[in-house]
C-alpha positions as CSV (number, residue, x, y, z in Angstrom):
1,X,0.0,0.1,-0.1
2,X,1.2,3.5,-0.7
3,X,0.8,6.9,1.1
4,X,2.8,9.8,-0.2
5,X,4.7,7.2,-2.1
6,X,5.7,5.3,0.9
7,X,5.1,1.7,0.4
8,X,3.6,-0.5,3.2
9,X,4.1,-4.3,3.8
10,X,2.7,-6.4,6.9
11,X,2.0,-3.2,8.5
12,X,5.8,-1.8,8.3
13,X,7.2,1.1,6.3
14,X,9.3,-0.6,3.6
15,X,12.5,1.2,5.0
16,X,13.6,4.0,7.2
17,X,15.4,5.9,4.6
18,X,12.3,6.2,2.3
19,X,10.1,7.3,5.6
20,X,12.8,9.9,6.4
21,X,12.5,11.0,2.6
22,X,8.6,11.2,2.4
23,X,8.6,13.1,5.9
24,X,10.6,15.8,4.4
25,X,8.3,16.2,1.7
26,X,5.6,16.8,4.2
27,X,7.7,20.0,5.4
28,X,8.0,21.0,1.6
29,X,4.2,21.2,1.1
30,X,2.7,24.7,0.5
31,X,1.1,25.5,4.0
32,X,4.1,24.2,5.5
33,X,6.5,26.3,3.6
34,X,3.8,29.2,4.2
35,X,4.1,28.6,8.1
36,X,7.9,28.4,8.0
37,X,8.2,31.3,6.0
38,X,5.9,33.4,8.2
39,X,7.9,32.0,11.2
40,X,11.2,33.1,9.6
41,X,10.0,36.7,8.9
42,X,8.6,37.0,12.1
43,X,11.7,35.9,14.0
44,X,13.7,38.6,11.9
45,X,11.3,41.2,12.9
46,X,10.1,40.1,16.3
47,X,12.1,37.5,17.9
48,X,10.5,37.5,21.4
49,X,6.8,37.2,19.5
50,X,8.3,34.5,17.4
51,X,9.0,32.3,20.7
52,X,5.7,33.1,22.1
53,X,3.9,32.2,18.6
54,X,5.6,28.7,18.6
55,X,4.9,28.2,22.6
56,X,1.5,29.2,21.8
57,X,1.0,26.7,18.8
58,X,2.5,24.1,20.9
59,X,0.4,24.4,23.7
60,X,-2.6,24.7,21.7
61,X,-1.6,21.4,19.5
62,X,-1.1,19.6,22.9
63,X,-4.3,20.7,24.0
64,X,-6.0,19.5,21.0
65,X,-4.1,16.4,20.4
66,X,-6.3,13.9,22.5
67,X,-9.3,14.8,20.1
68,X,-7.0,14.7,16.9
69,X,-5.3,11.2,18.0
70,X,-8.6,9.9,19.2
71,X,-10.4,11.0,16.0
72,X,-7.6,9.5,13.6
73,X,-7.4,6.4,15.8
74,X,-11.1,5.8,15.5
75,X,-11.1,6.5,11.7
76,X,-8.3,4.3,10.9
77,X,-9.8,1.5,13.0
78,X,-13.3,2.1,11.1
79,X,-11.5,2.0,7.7
80,X,-9.2,-1.0,8.3
81,X,-11.9,-3.2,10.1
82,X,-14.9,-2.1,7.4
83,X,-16.8,-0.7,10.4
84,X,-16.9,2.8,8.7
85,X,-20.0,1.4,6.5
86,X,-21.8,0.6,9.6
87,X,-21.2,4.1,11.3
88,X,-22.1,5.9,8.4
89,X,-25.5,3.9,8.0
90,X,-26.3,5.1,11.5
91,X,-26.3,8.7,10.2
92,X,-28.6,7.7,7.2
93,X,-32.4,7.2,6.9
94,X,-34.7,10.3,7.4
95,X,-32.3,13.2,6.8
96,X,-34.3,15.8,8.6
97,X,-34.3,13.8,11.6
98,X,-30.6,13.3,11.5
99,X,-30.2,17.2,11.3
100,X,-32.2,17.8,14.3
101,X,-30.4,15.3,16.4
102,X,-26.9,16.3,15.1
103,X,-27.8,19.9,16.1
104,X,-29.0,19.1,19.3
105,X,-25.8,16.7,20.0
106,X,-23.6,19.6,18.6
107,X,-24.9,22.2,21.0
108,X,-24.0,19.7,23.9
109,X,-20.6,18.5,22.7
110,X,-17.2,19.8,24.3
111,X,-15.4,20.6,20.9
112,X,-14.2,24.1,20.1
113,X,-14.1,25.3,16.4
114,X,-10.9,23.9,15.6
115,X,-11.3,20.9,17.8
116,X,-14.4,19.6,15.8
117,X,-12.5,19.6,12.6
118,X,-11.1,16.0,13.0
119,X,-14.4,14.6,13.9
120,X,-16.1,16.4,10.9
121,X,-13.4,14.9,8.9
122,X,-13.9,11.5,10.1
123,X,-17.7,11.6,9.7
124,X,-17.7,13.0,6.0
125,X,-14.8,10.6,5.3
126,X,-17.1,7.6,6.4
127,X,-19.6,8.9,4.0
128,X,-22.2,10.6,6.6
129,X,-24.5,13.0,4.7
130,X,-23.3,16.7,4.6
131,X,-26.5,18.3,5.9
132,X,-26.4,16.6,9.4
133,X,-22.4,17.1,9.4
134,X,-23.1,21.0,8.8
135,X,-25.5,21.3,11.7
136,X,-23.1,19.6,13.9
137,X,-20.3,21.4,12.6
138,X,-22.1,24.6,13.3
139,X,-23.5,23.8,16.6
140,X,-20.7,22.2,18.0
141,X,-18.2,25.2,18.7
142,X,-20.6,27.4,20.4
143,X,-21.7,25.8,23.5
144,X,-20.6,22.9,25.9
145,X,-21.1,22.3,29.6
146,X,-18.4,24.5,31.0
147,X,-18.9,27.0,28.5
148,X,-22.6,27.3,29.7
149,X,-21.6,27.9,33.4
150,X,-18.7,30.3,32.6
151,X,-21.3,32.2,30.4
152,X,-23.9,32.1,33.0
153,X,-21.4,33.4,35.5
154,X,-20.1,36.1,33.3
155,X,-22.9,37.3,31.4
156,X,-25.8,35.8,33.4
157,X,-28.1,32.9,32.7
158,X,-30.4,34.4,30.5
159,X,-27.7,35.1,28.2
160,X,-26.4,31.6,28.7
161,X,-29.6,29.9,28.1
162,X,-30.1,32.0,24.9
163,X,-26.8,31.3,23.6
164,X,-27.5,27.5,23.9
165,X,-30.8,27.8,22.3
166,X,-28.8,29.7,19.4
167,X,-26.3,27.1,19.2
168,X,-28.7,24.4,18.3
169,X,-30.7,27.1,16.1
170,X,-27.6,27.8,14.0
171,X,-27.0,24.2,13.6
172,X,-30.4,23.6,12.0
173,X,-30.1,26.9,9.7
174,X,-26.9,25.2,8.5
175,X,-28.2,21.8,8.4
176,X,-31.6,22.4,6.6
177,X,-30.0,25.3,4.3
178,X,-27.4,22.6,3.2
179,X,-30.1,20.1,2.8
180,X,-32.2,22.3,0.8
181,X,-29.2,23.2,-1.5
182,X,-28.2,19.7,-2.0
183,X,-31.7,19.2,-3.3
184,X,-30.6,21.5,-6.3
185,X,-27.5,19.5,-6.9
186,X,-24.8,21.6,-4.5
187,X,-22.1,19.9,-2.5
188,X,-22.0,16.6,-4.4
189,X,-18.5,16.4,-3.2
190,X,-17.9,18.4,0.1
191,X,-14.4,17.2,0.8
192,X,-11.1,18.5,-0.9
193,X,-9.4,16.1,-3.2
194,X,-7.4,13.6,-1.2
195,X,-9.4,14.1,2.0
196,X,-11.6,10.8,2.7
197,X,-13.9,9.7,0.1
198,X,-17.0,11.3,1.5
199,X,-20.0,12.8,-0.2
200,X,-23.5,12.5,0.2
201,X,-24.0,9.0,1.1
202,X,-20.3,8.2,0.3
203,X,-18.6,4.9,-1.0
204,X,-19.0,3.2,2.4
205,X,-22.6,3.2,2.3
206,X,-23.0,2.5,-1.3
207,X,-20.9,-0.5,-1.2
208,X,-21.3,-2.2,2.3
209,X,-18.6,-4.8,3.0
210,X,-17.9,-7.3,5.8
211,X,-16.4,-5.9,9.1
212,X,-13.3,-7.6,10.5
213,X,-13.2,-6.2,14.0
214,X,-9.9,-8.1,14.8
215,X,-8.3,-6.3,11.7
216,X,-4.8,-6.3,13.3
217,X,-4.7,-10.3,12.4
218,X,-4.2,-9.4,8.9
219,X,-1.1,-7.7,7.6
220,X,-3.0,-6.0,4.9
221,X,-5.6,-4.5,7.1
222,X,-2.7,-3.6,9.7
223,X,-1.1,-1.6,6.5
224,X,-4.6,-0.1,5.7
225,X,-4.7,1.1,9.2
226,X,-1.3,2.6,9.2
227,X,-1.9,4.2,5.9
228,X,-4.9,6.1,7.1
229,X,-3.6,7.2,10.2
230,X,-0.6,8.8,8.8
231,X,-2.5,10.5,6.1
232,X,-4.8,12.0,8.6
233,X,-1.9,12.9,10.9
234,X,0.0,14.6,8.6
235,X,-3.1,16.7,7.1
236,X,-4.5,17.7,10.4
237,X,-1.1,18.6,11.9
238,X,-0.3,20.6,9.2
239,X,-3.3,22.8,9.0
240,X,-3.8,23.2,12.9
241,X,-0.1,24.3,13.0
242,X,-1.0,27.2,10.7
243,X,-4.5,28.0,12.4
244,X,-2.7,28.3,15.7
245,X,0.1,30.3,14.5
246,X,-2.1,33.0,12.7
247,X,-4.3,32.8,16.0
248,X,-1.1,34.0,18.2
249,X,-0.2,36.7,15.6
250,X,-4.0,38.1,15.8
251,X,-3.6,37.9,19.9
252,X,-0.3,39.8,19.8
253,X,-1.2,42.7,17.1
254,X,-4.9,43.2,17.3
255,X,-5.6,44.8,20.6
256,X,-8.8,44.3,22.4
257,X,-9.1,48.1,22.3
258,X,-9.8,47.9,18.7
259,X,-12.7,45.6,18.7
260,X,-14.1,47.7,21.5
261,X,-13.9,50.9,19.4
262,X,-15.8,48.9,16.5
263,X,-18.6,47.1,18.0
264,X,-19.1,49.3,21.3
265,X,-22.5,50.8,20.1
266,X,-26.3,49.6,20.6
267,X,-28.0,50.3,17.0
268,X,-28.7,47.9,14.4
269,X,-25.7,48.7,12.5
270,X,-23.5,48.0,15.3
271,X,-25.4,44.5,15.7
272,X,-24.4,44.0,12.0
273,X,-20.8,45.1,12.7
274,X,-20.5,42.7,15.7
275,X,-21.6,39.8,13.5
276,X,-19.0,40.9,10.7
277,X,-16.4,41.4,13.1
278,X,-16.9,38.2,15.2
279,X,-16.3,36.2,11.5
280,X,-12.5,36.9,11.8
281,X,-12.5,37.5,15.8
282,X,-9.2,36.3,17.1
283,X,-10.7,35.6,20.8
284,X,-11.4,32.2,21.5
285,X,-15.1,31.7,23.2
286,X,-13.7,31.7,27.1
287,X,-11.5,34.5,26.4
288,X,-14.4,36.7,24.7
289,X,-16.8,36.4,27.6
290,X,-15.0,39.3,29.6
291,X,-14.5,41.5,26.7
292,X,-18.3,41.1,25.8
293,X,-19.3,41.6,29.5
294,X,-17.0,44.7,29.4
295,X,-18.6,46.2,26.3
296,X,-22.2,45.6,27.5
297,X,-21.4,47.5,30.6
298,X,-20.2,50.4,28.6
299,X,-23.8,50.4,26.5
300,X,-23.1,48.1,23.7
301,X,-26.3,46.3,23.1
302,X,-26.6,42.6,24.3
303,X,-28.0,41.5,21.1
304,X,-24.7,42.9,19.4
305,X,-22.8,40.9,22.1
306,X,-24.7,37.6,21.3
307,X,-24.1,38.1,17.6
308,X,-20.4,38.6,18.3
309,X,-20.0,35.6,20.4
310,X,-22.0,33.2,17.9
311,X,-20.1,34.6,14.8
312,X,-16.8,34.2,16.2
313,X,-17.3,31.0,17.9
314,X,-18.0,29.3,14.6
315,X,-15.9,31.0,12.2
316,X,-13.0,32.7,13.5
317,X,-9.9,32.8,11.3
318,X,-8.1,30.0,12.7
319,X,-11.3,27.9,12.7
320,X,-11.8,29.1,9.3
321,X,-8.5,28.0,8.0
322,X,-8.9,24.4,9.1
323,X,-12.3,24.4,7.4
324,X,-10.9,25.9,4.1
325,X,-8.3,23.0,4.4
326,X,-10.7,20.4,4.7
327,X,-13.7,21.5,2.5
328,X,-14.1,22.6,-1.0
329,X,-14.8,26.4,-1.6
330,X,-18.8,26.1,-2.1
331,X,-19.1,24.3,1.3
332,X,-16.7,26.5,3.1
333,X,-18.6,29.5,1.7
334,X,-21.9,28.1,2.6
335,X,-20.4,27.6,6.1
336,X,-19.5,31.1,6.6
337,X,-23.0,32.3,5.0
338,X,-24.7,30.1,7.5
339,X,-22.5,31.4,10.5
340,X,-23.2,34.9,9.5
341,X,-26.9,34.5,9.0
342,X,-27.5,32.5,12.1
343,X,-25.4,35.0,14.3
344,X,-27.3,38.2,12.9
345,X,-30.7,36.7,12.9
346,X,-30.4,35.3,16.7
347,X,-28.6,38.5,17.8
348,X,-31.6,40.6,16.2
349,X,-34.0,38.2,18.2
350,X,-32.1,38.5,21.2
351,X,-32.1,42.4,21.1
352,X,-36.3,42.1,20.8
353,X,-36.6,39.5,23.7
354,X,-34.5,41.5,26.2
């Protein structure tokens, strides 16, 4: 079996020299070259910040590593054993029901906007339909149990409850919106070339196969496990490093006061601006809470704060980089559109309710 030109035999790499050679090719990838070039320029311009960016990237990679490794392991096991067909078929059936369940599960899951990417890649690669995946994808980063209590403590229980409702609703908007667009022929191939074999239904659903639960007894299946695991590890590691490096630069060079000046008002235009600013917001969900709390105390409309948190939680630049690496441009554009529409609509609704 072959991955990046590496031959697998009985679950082993053909030879150490070839593995070293192909690993070097990984670092010559365009994304990695961009990252290394950016780091080199930053080191020349601001050595201290380059060290901080490296530390920030490593710390975040370590933090997200359990999610990545678990997702990679489960995906590789499913592929090697043939269980991916069974998993994918669990998500088939009446798609509208699956969209609702996916949005509800997403609103309670403990994934951040970047942490959910490995799981999304796994689901799409297993052939899970895009519409329920989109619902989970959008809802998941917005709320989890710890975020709920922190939001309640910072901005009040009413705000936390509505944000939970909003997380599920944004997921429903994206899920059903995707479902309608797919009825007109959109998104037939959601993943970029070489990223799994997903799609609507997917090959694993169309061509069910016998499940070999103890795959490690077969040298061929061990090679398949290693191939899939390394593919996903290199892909996810590359783009997560780029995403966290960009986030470190935004933290360093875009002061919080800038955000305060832009979205500190209380009219509808402020709400629209808060939604737009939230799309590339550099703050993660936890760090954004005290900022939004301070803005509301200074007179910003709570609805604008809600829109800012919803838009930023789903589609901040680090998350958007990861989504861009995974999905084809039409899916990426739809992801951003649903995030914007959902955040603005629910921020407006919250303004009228309070």
